[in-house]
HTML snippet that shows the backbone in 3Dmol.js (N, CA, C, O; Angstrom):
<script src="https://3Dmol.org/build/3Dmol-min.js"></script>
<div id="view" style="width:600px;height:400px;position:relative"></div>
<script>
const pdb = `
ATOM      1  N   MET A   1      16.191  -6.609 -22.656  1.00  0.00           N
ATOM      2  CA  MET A   1      15.684  -6.104 -21.408  1.00  0.00           C
ATOM      3  C   MET A   1      14.764  -7.139 -20.785  1.00  0.00           C
ATOM      4  O   MET A   1      14.125  -7.930 -21.479  1.00  0.00           O
ATOM      5  N   GLU A   2      14.712  -7.117 -19.487  1.00  0.00           N
ATOM      6  CA  GLU A   2      13.882  -8.077 -18.776  1.00  0.00           C
ATOM      7  C   GLU A   2      12.525  -7.472 -18.451  1.00  0.00           C
ATOM      8  O   GLU A   2      12.390  -6.262 -18.273  1.00  0.00           O
ATOM      9  N   LEU A   3      11.547  -8.323 -18.380  1.00  0.00           N
ATOM     10  CA  LEU A   3      10.200  -7.920 -18.012  1.00  0.00           C
ATOM     11  C   LEU A   3      10.172  -7.393 -16.574  1.00  0.00           C
ATOM     12  O   LEU A   3       9.264  -6.656 -16.190  1.00  0.00           O
ATOM     13  N   LYS A   4      11.169  -7.777 -15.796  1.00  0.00           N
ATOM     14  CA  LYS A   4      11.271  -7.344 -14.409  1.00  0.00           C
ATOM     15  C   LYS A   4      11.332  -5.816 -14.295  1.00  0.00           C
ATOM     16  O   LYS A   4      10.790  -5.245 -13.349  1.00  0.00           O
ATOM     17  N   ARG A   5      11.973  -5.170 -15.230  1.00  0.00           N
ATOM     18  CA  ARG A   5      12.091  -3.706 -15.186  1.00  0.00           C
ATOM     19  C   ARG A   5      10.740  -3.034 -15.379  1.00  0.00           C
ATOM     20  O   ARG A   5      10.475  -1.991 -14.781  1.00  0.00           O
ATOM     21  N   VAL A   6       9.885  -3.621 -16.208  1.00  0.00           N
ATOM     22  CA  VAL A   6       8.535  -3.091 -16.384  1.00  0.00           C
ATOM     23  C   VAL A   6       7.721  -3.320 -15.115  1.00  0.00           C
ATOM     24  O   VAL A   6       6.938  -2.463 -14.706  1.00  0.00           O
ATOM     25  N   ALA A   7       7.912  -4.469 -14.504  1.00  0.00           N
ATOM     26  CA  ALA A   7       7.186  -4.772 -13.265  1.00  0.00           C
ATOM     27  C   ALA A   7       7.560  -3.790 -12.161  1.00  0.00           C
ATOM     28  O   ALA A   7       6.705  -3.417 -11.357  1.00  0.00           O
ATOM     29  N   TYR A   8       8.800  -3.371 -12.108  1.00  0.00           N
ATOM     30  CA  TYR A   8       9.205  -2.386 -11.102  1.00  0.00           C
ATOM     31  C   TYR A   8       8.450  -1.066 -11.291  1.00  0.00           C
ATOM     32  O   TYR A   8       8.034  -0.443 -10.314  1.00  0.00           O
ATOM     33  N   GLY A   9       8.276  -0.647 -12.528  1.00  0.00           N
ATOM     34  CA  GLY A   9       7.507   0.566 -12.795  1.00  0.00           C
ATOM     35  C   GLY A   9       6.047   0.419 -12.403  1.00  0.00           C
ATOM     36  O   GLY A   9       5.437   1.350 -11.878  1.00  0.00           O
ATOM     37  N   MET A  10       5.494  -0.757 -12.661  1.00  0.00           N
ATOM     38  CA  MET A  10       4.114  -1.012 -12.274  1.00  0.00           C
ATOM     39  C   MET A  10       3.963  -1.017 -10.755  1.00  0.00           C
ATOM     40  O   MET A  10       2.948  -0.563 -10.227  1.00  0.00           O
ATOM     41  N   ILE A  11       4.957  -1.523 -10.065  1.00  0.00           N
ATOM     42  CA  ILE A  11       4.917  -1.534  -8.602  1.00  0.00           C
ATOM     43  C   ILE A  11       4.914  -0.112  -8.064  1.00  0.00           C
ATOM     44  O   ILE A  11       4.127   0.223  -7.179  1.00  0.00           O
ATOM     45  N   MET A  12       5.795   0.718  -8.598  1.00  0.00           N
ATOM     46  CA  MET A  12       5.843   2.105  -8.128  1.00  0.00           C
ATOM     47  C   MET A  12       4.520   2.814  -8.379  1.00  0.00           C
ATOM     48  O   MET A  12       4.005   3.505  -7.500  1.00  0.00           O
ATOM     49  N   ALA A  13       3.971   2.646  -9.576  1.00  0.00           N
ATOM     50  CA  ALA A  13       2.704   3.299  -9.900  1.00  0.00           C
ATOM     51  C   ALA A  13       1.565   2.746  -9.054  1.00  0.00           C
ATOM     52  O   ALA A  13       0.733   3.499  -8.548  1.00  0.00           O
ATOM     53  N   GLY A  14       1.536   1.445  -8.906  1.00  0.00           N
ATOM     54  CA  GLY A  14       0.457   0.817  -8.142  1.00  0.00           C
ATOM     55  C   GLY A  14       0.449   1.194  -6.679  1.00  0.00           C
ATOM     56  O   GLY A  14      -0.611   1.444  -6.104  1.00  0.00           O
ATOM     57  N   THR A  15       1.620   1.237  -6.075  1.00  0.00           N
ATOM     58  CA  THR A  15       1.656   1.593  -4.661  1.00  0.00           C
ATOM     59  C   THR A  15       1.246   3.042  -4.443  1.00  0.00           C
ATOM     60  O   THR A  15       0.571   3.352  -3.461  1.00  0.00           O
ATOM     61  N   LEU A  16       1.642   3.924  -5.341  1.00  0.00           N
ATOM     62  CA  LEU A  16       1.215   5.323  -5.215  1.00  0.00           C
ATOM     63  C   LEU A  16      -0.302   5.455  -5.332  1.00  0.00           C
ATOM     64  O   LEU A  16      -0.921   6.205  -4.578  1.00  0.00           O
ATOM     65  N   ILE A  17      -0.892   4.738  -6.261  1.00  0.00           N
ATOM     66  CA  ILE A  17      -2.337   4.818  -6.454  1.00  0.00           C
ATOM     67  C   ILE A  17      -3.076   4.219  -5.267  1.00  0.00           C
ATOM     68  O   ILE A  17      -4.060   4.792  -4.799  1.00  0.00           O
ATOM     69  N   VAL A  18      -2.615   3.073  -4.772  1.00  0.00           N
ATOM     70  CA  VAL A  18      -3.281   2.428  -3.641  1.00  0.00           C
ATOM     71  C   VAL A  18      -3.213   3.303  -2.393  1.00  0.00           C
ATOM     72  O   VAL A  18      -4.221   3.487  -1.710  1.00  0.00           O
ATOM     73  N   VAL A  19      -2.055   3.835  -2.096  1.00  0.00           N
ATOM     74  CA  VAL A  19      -1.918   4.676  -0.904  1.00  0.00           C
ATOM     75  C   VAL A  19      -2.715   5.968  -1.069  1.00  0.00           C
ATOM     76  O   VAL A  19      -3.304   6.454  -0.104  1.00  0.00           O
ATOM     77  N   ARG A  20      -2.741   6.525  -2.271  1.00  0.00           N
ATOM     78  CA  ARG A  20      -3.535   7.737  -2.508  1.00  0.00           C
ATOM     79  C   ARG A  20      -5.025   7.456  -2.321  1.00  0.00           C
ATOM     80  O   ARG A  20      -5.743   8.274  -1.746  1.00  0.00           O
ATOM     81  N   TYR A  21      -5.490   6.304  -2.804  1.00  0.00           N
ATOM     82  CA  TYR A  21      -6.892   5.926  -2.634  1.00  0.00           C
ATOM     83  C   TYR A  21      -7.237   5.765  -1.148  1.00  0.00           C
ATOM     84  O   TYR A  21      -8.267   6.254  -0.683  1.00  0.00           O
ATOM     85  N   ILE A  22      -6.368   5.079  -0.421  1.00  0.00           N
ATOM     86  CA  ILE A  22      -6.596   4.911   1.016  1.00  0.00           C
ATOM     87  C   ILE A  22      -6.612   6.263   1.711  1.00  0.00           C
ATOM     88  O   ILE A  22      -7.440   6.509   2.588  1.00  0.00           O
ATOM     89  N   ASP A  23      -5.699   7.133   1.319  1.00  0.00           N
ATOM     90  CA  ASP A  23      -5.612   8.456   1.937  1.00  0.00           C
ATOM     91  C   ASP A  23      -6.861   9.296   1.662  1.00  0.00           C
ATOM     92  O   ASP A  23      -7.317  10.029   2.540  1.00  0.00           O
ATOM     93  N   LEU A  24      -7.414   9.198   0.456  1.00  0.00           N
ATOM     94  CA  LEU A  24      -8.571  10.013   0.109  1.00  0.00           C
ATOM     95  C   LEU A  24      -9.890   9.474   0.645  1.00  0.00           C
ATOM     96  O   LEU A  24     -10.719  10.246   1.127  1.00  0.00           O
ATOM     97  N   TYR A  25     -10.097   8.172   0.572  1.00  0.00           N
ATOM     98  CA  TYR A  25     -11.426   7.614   0.820  1.00  0.00           C
ATOM     99  C   TYR A  25     -11.557   6.752   2.076  1.00  0.00           C
ATOM    100  O   TYR A  25     -12.672   6.576   2.568  1.00  0.00           O
ATOM    101  N   ILE A  26     -10.487   6.222   2.600  1.00  0.00           N
ATOM    102  CA  ILE A  26     -10.606   5.304   3.727  1.00  0.00           C
ATOM    103  C   ILE A  26     -10.092   5.928   5.014  1.00  0.00           C
ATOM    104  O   ILE A  26     -10.810   5.987   6.012  1.00  0.00           O
ATOM    105  N   TYR A  27      -8.851   6.393   4.992  1.00  0.00           N
ATOM    106  CA  TYR A  27      -8.238   6.922   6.202  1.00  0.00           C
ATOM    107  C   TYR A  27      -7.314   8.069   5.829  1.00  0.00           C
ATOM    108  O   TYR A  27      -6.430   7.914   4.987  1.00  0.00           O
ATOM    109  N   ASP A  28      -7.518   9.208   6.452  1.00  0.00           N
ATOM    110  CA  ASP A  28      -6.682  10.386   6.181  1.00  0.00           C
ATOM    111  C   ASP A  28      -5.347  10.207   6.905  1.00  0.00           C
ATOM    112  O   ASP A  28      -5.226  10.499   8.094  1.00  0.00           O
ATOM    113  N   MET A  29      -4.351   9.723   6.167  1.00  0.00           N
ATOM    114  CA  MET A  29      -3.057   9.398   6.767  1.00  0.00           C
ATOM    115  C   MET A  29      -2.159  10.618   6.860  1.00  0.00           C
ATOM    116  O   MET A  29      -2.177  11.486   5.988  1.00  0.00           O
ATOM    117  N   PRO A  30      -1.378  10.674   7.921  1.00  0.00           N
ATOM    118  CA  PRO A  30      -0.305  11.672   7.943  1.00  0.00           C
ATOM    119  C   PRO A  30       0.731  11.327   6.865  1.00  0.00           C
ATOM    120  O   PRO A  30       0.826  10.179   6.431  1.00  0.00           O
ATOM    121  N   THR A  31       1.485  12.309   6.448  1.00  0.00           N
ATOM    122  CA  THR A  31       2.441  12.106   5.358  1.00  0.00           C
ATOM    123  C   THR A  31       3.480  11.048   5.702  1.00  0.00           C
ATOM    124  O   THR A  31       3.836  10.233   4.851  1.00  0.00           O
ATOM    125  N   LEU A  32       3.964  11.048   6.918  1.00  0.00           N
ATOM    126  CA  LEU A  32       4.976  10.070   7.317  1.00  0.00           C
ATOM    127  C   LEU A  32       4.438   8.644   7.241  1.00  0.00           C
ATOM    128  O   LEU A  32       5.148   7.740   6.798  1.00  0.00           O
ATOM    129  N   VAL A  33       3.210   8.433   7.664  1.00  0.00           N
ATOM    130  CA  VAL A  33       2.600   7.101   7.591  1.00  0.00           C
ATOM    131  C   VAL A  33       2.425   6.678   6.135  1.00  0.00           C
ATOM    132  O   VAL A  33       2.651   5.515   5.800  1.00  0.00           O
ATOM    133  N   ALA A  34       2.029   7.599   5.272  1.00  0.00           N
ATOM    134  CA  ALA A  34       1.868   7.284   3.847  1.00  0.00           C
ATOM    135  C   ALA A  34       3.203   6.888   3.217  1.00  0.00           C
ATOM    136  O   ALA A  34       3.270   5.940   2.435  1.00  0.00           O
ATOM    137  N   VAL A  35       4.254   7.615   3.559  1.00  0.00           N
ATOM    138  CA  VAL A  35       5.577   7.293   3.015  1.00  0.00           C
ATOM    139  C   VAL A  35       6.047   5.927   3.504  1.00  0.00           C
ATOM    140  O   VAL A  35       6.600   5.149   2.727  1.00  0.00           O
ATOM    141  N   ILE A  36       5.834   5.632   4.768  1.00  0.00           N
ATOM    142  CA  ILE A  36       6.230   4.329   5.315  1.00  0.00           C
ATOM    143  C   ILE A  36       5.417   3.217   4.654  1.00  0.00           C
ATOM    144  O   ILE A  36       5.963   2.155   4.355  1.00  0.00           O
ATOM    145  N   ALA A  37       4.117   3.443   4.419  1.00  0.00           N
ATOM    146  CA  ALA A  37       3.284   2.442   3.752  1.00  0.00           C
ATOM    147  C   ALA A  37       3.756   2.199   2.327  1.00  0.00           C
ATOM    148  O   ALA A  37       3.814   1.055   1.878  1.00  0.00           O
ATOM    149  N   ILE A  38       4.093   3.267   1.616  1.00  0.00           N
ATOM    150  CA  ILE A  38       4.588   3.114   0.238  1.00  0.00           C
ATOM    151  C   ILE A  38       5.886   2.327   0.222  1.00  0.00           C
ATOM    152  O   ILE A  38       6.049   1.419  -0.594  1.00  0.00           O
ATOM    153  N   ILE A  39       6.801   2.657   1.100  1.00  0.00           N
ATOM    154  CA  ILE A  39       8.093   1.961   1.145  1.00  0.00           C
ATOM    155  C   ILE A  39       7.900   0.490   1.479  1.00  0.00           C
ATOM    156  O   ILE A  39       8.515  -0.376   0.858  1.00  0.00           O
ATOM    157  N   GLY A  40       7.051   0.206   2.455  1.00  0.00           N
ATOM    158  CA  GLY A  40       6.804  -1.188   2.840  1.00  0.00           C
ATOM    159  C   GLY A  40       6.180  -1.999   1.722  1.00  0.00           C
ATOM    160  O   GLY A  40       6.605  -3.121   1.449  1.00  0.00           O
ATOM    161  N   MET A  41       5.171  -1.432   1.074  1.00  0.00           N
ATOM    162  CA  MET A  41       4.521  -2.141  -0.029  1.00  0.00           C
ATOM    163  C   MET A  41       5.484  -2.364  -1.186  1.00  0.00           C
ATOM    164  O   MET A  41       5.467  -3.422  -1.814  1.00  0.00           O
ATOM    165  N   MET A  42       6.323  -1.373  -1.471  1.00  0.00           N
ATOM    166  CA  MET A  42       7.277  -1.518  -2.563  1.00  0.00           C
ATOM    167  C   MET A  42       8.326  -2.576  -2.258  1.00  0.00           C
ATOM    168  O   MET A  42       8.666  -3.375  -3.131  1.00  0.00           O
ATOM    169  N   LEU A  43       8.842  -2.597  -1.037  1.00  0.00           N
ATOM    170  CA  LEU A  43       9.855  -3.590  -0.690  1.00  0.00           C
ATOM    171  C   LEU A  43       9.311  -5.014  -0.795  1.00  0.00           C
ATOM    172  O   LEU A  43       9.975  -5.900  -1.331  1.00  0.00           O
ATOM    173  N   ILE A  44       8.116  -5.225  -0.287  1.00  0.00           N
ATOM    174  CA  ILE A  44       7.514  -6.559  -0.367  1.00  0.00           C
ATOM    175  C   ILE A  44       7.278  -6.956  -1.818  1.00  0.00           C
ATOM    176  O   ILE A  44       7.557  -8.090  -2.210  1.00  0.00           O
ATOM    177  N   SER A  45       6.764  -6.024  -2.614  1.00  0.00           N
ATOM    178  CA  SER A  45       6.495  -6.318  -4.025  1.00  0.00           C
ATOM    179  C   SER A  45       7.779  -6.592  -4.801  1.00  0.00           C
ATOM    180  O   SER A  45       7.815  -7.494  -5.638  1.00  0.00           O
ATOM    181  N   TYR A  46       8.835  -5.820  -4.532  1.00  0.00           N
ATOM    182  CA  TYR A  46      10.113  -6.049  -5.202  1.00  0.00           C
ATOM    183  C   TYR A  46      10.668  -7.437  -4.877  1.00  0.00           C
ATOM    184  O   TYR A  46      11.198  -8.123  -5.752  1.00  0.00           O
ATOM    185  N   LYS A  47      10.543  -7.838  -3.628  1.00  0.00           N
ATOM    186  CA  LYS A  47      11.031  -9.176  -3.242  1.00  0.00           C
ATOM    187  C   LYS A  47      10.266 -10.265  -3.984  1.00  0.00           C
ATOM    188  O   LYS A  47      10.857 -11.247  -4.431  1.00  0.00           O
ATOM    189  N   LEU A  48       8.947 -10.092  -4.115  1.00  0.00           N
ATOM    190  CA  LEU A  48       8.149 -11.094  -4.825  1.00  0.00           C
ATOM    191  C   LEU A  48       8.514 -11.158  -6.305  1.00  0.00           C
ATOM    192  O   LEU A  48       8.577 -12.245  -6.880  1.00  0.00           O
ATOM    193  N   VAL A  49       8.754 -10.013  -6.921  1.00  0.00           N
ATOM    194  CA  VAL A  49       9.134  -9.990  -8.340  1.00  0.00           C
ATOM    195  C   VAL A  49      10.515 -10.612  -8.523  1.00  0.00           C
ATOM    196  O   VAL A  49      10.732 -11.357  -9.479  1.00  0.00           O
ATOM    197  N   ASP A  50      11.440 -10.323  -7.632  1.00  0.00           N
ATOM    198  CA  ASP A  50      12.782 -10.894  -7.736  1.00  0.00           C
ATOM    199  C   ASP A  50      12.775 -12.415  -7.622  1.00  0.00           C
ATOM    200  O   ASP A  50      13.590 -13.089  -8.253  1.00  0.00           O
ATOM    201  N   GLN A  51      11.870 -12.951  -6.832  1.00  0.00           N
ATOM    202  CA  GLN A  51      11.829 -14.394  -6.624  1.00  0.00           C
ATOM    203  C   GLN A  51      11.094 -15.131  -7.743  1.00  0.00           C
ATOM    204  O   GLN A  51      11.270 -16.339  -7.905  1.00  0.00           O
ATOM    205  N   SER A  52      10.278 -14.422  -8.512  1.00  0.00           N
ATOM    206  CA  SER A  52       9.484 -15.050  -9.558  1.00  0.00           C
ATOM    207  C   SER A  52      10.306 -15.275 -10.819  1.00  0.00           C
ATOM    208  O   SER A  52      11.071 -14.408 -11.241  1.00  0.00           O
ATOM    209  N   GLU A  53      10.140 -16.430 -11.403  1.00  0.00           N
ATOM    210  CA  GLU A  53      10.827 -16.766 -12.653  1.00  0.00           C
ATOM    211  C   GLU A  53      10.127 -16.135 -13.858  1.00  0.00           C
ATOM    212  O   GLU A  53      10.744 -15.962 -14.909  1.00  0.00           O
ATOM    213  N   PHE A  54       8.860 -15.796 -13.717  1.00  0.00           N
ATOM    214  CA  PHE A  54       8.087 -15.242 -14.827  1.00  0.00           C
ATOM    215  C   PHE A  54       8.668 -13.919 -15.319  1.00  0.00           C
ATOM    216  O   PHE A  54       8.678 -13.657 -16.522  1.00  0.00           O
ATOM    217  N   PHE A  55       9.144 -13.098 -14.416  1.00  0.00           N
ATOM    218  CA  PHE A  55       9.618 -11.765 -14.771  1.00  0.00           C
ATOM    219  C   PHE A  55      11.049 -11.747 -15.298  1.00  0.00           C
ATOM    220  O   PHE A  55      11.586 -10.671 -15.564  1.00  0.00           O
ATOM    221  N   LYS A  56      11.670 -12.888 -15.453  1.00  0.00           N
ATOM    222  CA  LYS A  56      13.019 -12.946 -16.006  1.00  0.00           C
ATOM    223  C   LYS A  56      13.017 -13.120 -17.520  1.00  0.00           C
ATOM    224  O   LYS A  56      14.066 -13.315 -18.134  1.00  0.00           O
ATOM    225  N   LYS A  57      11.830 -13.047 -18.114  1.00  0.00           N
ATOM    226  CA  LYS A  57      11.720 -13.155 -19.575  1.00  0.00           C
ATOM    227  C   LYS A  57      12.353 -11.936 -20.230  1.00  0.00           C
ATOM    228  O   LYS A  57      12.330 -10.835 -19.678  1.00  0.00           O
ATOM    229  N   LYS A  58      12.909 -12.144 -21.394  1.00  0.00           N
ATOM    230  CA  LYS A  58      13.482 -11.049 -22.182  1.00  0.00           C
ATOM    231  C   LYS A  58      12.402 -10.482 -23.090  1.00  0.00           C
ATOM    232  O   LYS A  58      11.613 -11.223 -23.677  1.00  0.00           O
ATOM    233  N   ILE A  59      12.378  -9.142 -23.198  1.00  0.00           N
ATOM    234  CA  ILE A  59      11.453  -8.474 -24.103  1.00  0.00           C
ATOM    235  C   ILE A  59      12.263  -7.496 -24.955  1.00  0.00           C
ATOM    236  O   ILE A  59      13.355  -7.072 -24.577  1.00  0.00           O
ATOM    237  N   SER A  60      11.702  -7.153 -26.105  1.00  0.00           N
ATOM    238  CA  SER A  60      12.417  -6.239 -26.998  1.00  0.00           C
ATOM    239  C   SER A  60      12.320  -4.810 -26.461  1.00  0.00           C
ATOM    240  O   SER A  60      11.488  -4.500 -25.608  1.00  0.00           O
ATOM    241  N   ARG A  61      13.171  -3.973 -26.973  1.00  0.00           N
ATOM    242  CA  ARG A  61      13.196  -2.572 -26.538  1.00  0.00           C
ATOM    243  C   ARG A  61      11.886  -1.864 -26.896  1.00  0.00           C
ATOM    244  O   ARG A  61      11.390  -1.052 -26.114  1.00  0.00           O
ATOM    245  N   ASN A  62      11.326  -2.164 -28.068  1.00  0.00           N
ATOM    246  CA  ASN A  62      10.070  -1.534 -28.475  1.00  0.00           C
ATOM    247  C   ASN A  62       8.916  -1.932 -27.561  1.00  0.00           C
ATOM    248  O   ASN A  62       8.097  -1.091 -27.192  1.00  0.00           O
ATOM    249  N   VAL A  63       8.849  -3.195 -27.199  1.00  0.00           N
ATOM    250  CA  VAL A  63       7.803  -3.658 -26.277  1.00  0.00           C
ATOM    251  C   VAL A  63       7.997  -3.011 -24.915  1.00  0.00           C
ATOM    252  O   VAL A  63       7.024  -2.636 -24.260  1.00  0.00           O
ATOM    253  N   TYR A  64       9.242  -2.878 -24.486  1.00  0.00           N
ATOM    254  CA  TYR A  64       9.546  -2.228 -23.211  1.00  0.00           C
ATOM    255  C   TYR A  64       9.055  -0.787 -23.204  1.00  0.00           C
ATOM    256  O   TYR A  64       8.421  -0.358 -22.241  1.00  0.00           O
ATOM    257  N   TYR A  65       9.337  -0.035 -24.260  1.00  0.00           N
ATOM    258  CA  TYR A  65       8.901   1.364 -24.332  1.00  0.00           C
ATOM    259  C   TYR A  65       7.380   1.468 -24.423  1.00  0.00           C
ATOM    260  O   TYR A  65       6.786   2.348 -23.800  1.00  0.00           O
ATOM    261  N   LEU A  66       6.751   0.595 -25.180  1.00  0.00           N
ATOM    262  CA  LEU A  66       5.302   0.611 -25.305  1.00  0.00           C
ATOM    263  C   LEU A  66       4.630   0.314 -23.967  1.00  0.00           C
ATOM    264  O   LEU A  66       3.667   0.983 -23.593  1.00  0.00           O
ATOM    265  N   MET A  67       5.129  -0.677 -23.252  1.00  0.00           N
ATOM    266  CA  MET A  67       4.555  -1.013 -21.953  1.00  0.00           C
ATOM    267  C   MET A  67       4.743   0.126 -20.951  1.00  0.00           C
ATOM    268  O   MET A  67       3.844   0.411 -20.160  1.00  0.00           O
ATOM    269  N   ASN A  68       5.888   0.768 -20.983  1.00  0.00           N
ATOM    270  CA  ASN A  68       6.109   1.909 -20.084  1.00  0.00           C
ATOM    271  C   ASN A  68       5.198   3.075 -20.432  1.00  0.00           C
ATOM    272  O   ASN A  68       4.706   3.761 -19.535  1.00  0.00           O
ATOM    273  N   LEU A  69       4.968   3.309 -21.703  1.00  0.00           N
ATOM    274  CA  LEU A  69       4.057   4.366 -22.120  1.00  0.00           C
ATOM    275  C   LEU A  69       2.640   4.087 -21.616  1.00  0.00           C
ATOM    276  O   LEU A  69       1.966   4.996 -21.133  1.00  0.00           O
ATOM    277  N   ILE A  70       2.194   2.857 -21.724  1.00  0.00           N
ATOM    278  CA  ILE A  70       0.864   2.482 -21.245  1.00  0.00           C
ATOM    279  C   ILE A  70       0.775   2.638 -19.736  1.00  0.00           C
ATOM    280  O   ILE A  70      -0.242   3.106 -19.225  1.00  0.00           O
ATOM    281  N   ILE A  71       1.814   2.257 -19.021  1.00  0.00           N
ATOM    282  CA  ILE A  71       1.829   2.370 -17.562  1.00  0.00           C
ATOM    283  C   ILE A  71       1.739   3.827 -17.129  1.00  0.00           C
ATOM    284  O   ILE A  71       0.981   4.158 -16.217  1.00  0.00           O
ATOM    285  N   VAL A  72       2.505   4.697 -17.774  1.00  0.00           N
ATOM    286  CA  VAL A  72       2.471   6.122 -17.419  1.00  0.00           C
ATOM    287  C   VAL A  72       1.098   6.709 -17.713  1.00  0.00           C
ATOM    288  O   VAL A  72       0.576   7.476 -16.905  1.00  0.00           O
ATOM    289  N   PHE A  73       0.508   6.369 -18.843  1.00  0.00           N
ATOM    290  CA  PHE A  73      -0.827   6.853 -19.183  1.00  0.00           C
ATOM    291  C   PHE A  73      -1.849   6.387 -18.152  1.00  0.00           C
ATOM    292  O   PHE A  73      -2.667   7.183 -17.692  1.00  0.00           O
ATOM    293  N   LEU A  74      -1.814   5.119 -17.789  1.00  0.00           N
ATOM    294  CA  LEU A  74      -2.756   4.595 -16.795  1.00  0.00           C
ATOM    295  C   LEU A  74      -2.521   5.210 -15.421  1.00  0.00           C
ATOM    296  O   LEU A  74      -3.466   5.400 -14.655  1.00  0.00           O
ATOM    297  N   LEU A  75      -1.282   5.518 -15.109  1.00  0.00           N
ATOM    298  CA  LEU A  75      -0.975   6.172 -13.833  1.00  0.00           C
ATOM    299  C   LEU A  75      -1.638   7.542 -13.768  1.00  0.00           C
ATOM    300  O   LEU A  75      -2.286   7.865 -12.773  1.00  0.00           O
ATOM    301  N   PHE A  76      -1.487   8.353 -14.814  1.00  0.00           N
ATOM    302  CA  PHE A  76      -2.135   9.662 -14.840  1.00  0.00           C
ATOM    303  C   PHE A  76      -3.653   9.524 -14.786  1.00  0.00           C
ATOM    304  O   PHE A  76      -4.319  10.259 -14.057  1.00  0.00           O
ATOM    305  N   LEU A  77      -4.196   8.590 -15.549  1.00  0.00           N
ATOM    306  CA  LEU A  77      -5.633   8.379 -15.579  1.00  0.00           C
ATOM    307  C   LEU A  77      -6.164   7.986 -14.199  1.00  0.00           C
ATOM    308  O   LEU A  77      -7.156   8.546 -13.732  1.00  0.00           O
ATOM    309  N   ALA A  78      -5.513   7.038 -13.556  1.00  0.00           N
ATOM    310  CA  ALA A  78      -5.964   6.581 -12.241  1.00  0.00           C
ATOM    311  C   ALA A  78      -5.778   7.658 -11.179  1.00  0.00           C
ATOM    312  O   ALA A  78      -6.651   7.850 -10.333  1.00  0.00           O
ATOM    313  N   PHE A  79      -4.668   8.351 -11.214  1.00  0.00           N
ATOM    314  CA  PHE A  79      -4.392   9.362 -10.194  1.00  0.00           C
ATOM    315  C   PHE A  79      -5.398  10.506 -10.269  1.00  0.00           C
ATOM    316  O   PHE A  79      -5.895  10.959  -9.238  1.00  0.00           O
ATOM    317  N   TYR A  80      -5.703  10.974 -11.473  1.00  0.00           N
ATOM    318  CA  TYR A  80      -6.640  12.077 -11.605  1.00  0.00           C
ATOM    319  C   TYR A  80      -8.088  11.642 -11.484  1.00  0.00           C
ATOM    320  O   TYR A  80      -8.939  12.461 -11.137  1.00  0.00           O
ATOM    321  N   SER A  81      -8.399  10.388 -11.757  1.00  0.00           N
ATOM    322  CA  SER A  81      -9.771   9.926 -11.573  1.00  0.00           C
ATOM    323  C   SER A  81     -10.101   9.777 -10.086  1.00  0.00           C
ATOM    324  O   SER A  81     -11.270   9.819  -9.704  1.00  0.00           O
ATOM    325  N   LEU A  82      -9.083   9.606  -9.253  1.00  0.00           N
ATOM    326  CA  LEU A  82      -9.320   9.558  -7.810  1.00  0.00           C
ATOM    327  C   LEU A  82      -9.747  10.910  -7.266  1.00  0.00           C
ATOM    328  O   LEU A  82     -10.445  10.981  -6.254  1.00  0.00           O
ATOM    329  N   GLU A  83      -9.339  11.972  -7.923  1.00  0.00           N
ATOM    330  CA  GLU A  83      -9.659  13.318  -7.457  1.00  0.00           C
ATOM    331  C   GLU A  83     -11.120  13.676  -7.698  1.00  0.00           C
ATOM    332  O   GLU A  83     -11.656  14.554  -7.023  1.00  0.00           O
ATOM    333  N   LEU A  84     -11.769  13.015  -8.643  1.00  0.00           N
ATOM    334  CA  LEU A  84     -13.158  13.355  -8.983  1.00  0.00           C
ATOM    335  C   LEU A  84     -14.138  12.843  -7.982  1.00  0.00           C
ATOM    336  O   LEU A  84     -15.342  13.052  -8.134  1.00  0.00           O
TER     337      LEU A  84
END
`;
const viewer = $3Dmol.createViewer("view");
viewer.addModel(pdb, "pdb");
viewer.setStyle({}, {cartoon: {color: "spectrum"}});
viewer.zoomTo();
viewer.render();
</script>
C-alpha cells in the first residue's frame, strides 16, 4: 500500500476540522459555503499529494491500519474538543 492513501484520509479529516473551526469561531458559514470550502480545500490538497514523490512510498498493511486508527482517534478528539 502507498502512503498516499493515508494522506488522503488525513486530508479529509483535516479539511473537516479546519472548516468546522472556522464555522464555530471565526465566521458562521452557511452550509453551502462550508461544503464548497471543503471540496475546494480537498481538491487542492489531493493535487499536491499526487504531485509529491514522498507519498509514493510503500508501507506495510499493519502500518497502514495503525496510521488510520491514529487518524480516526485524532479526528474524534479534535472534532469534540472544538465543541468545548
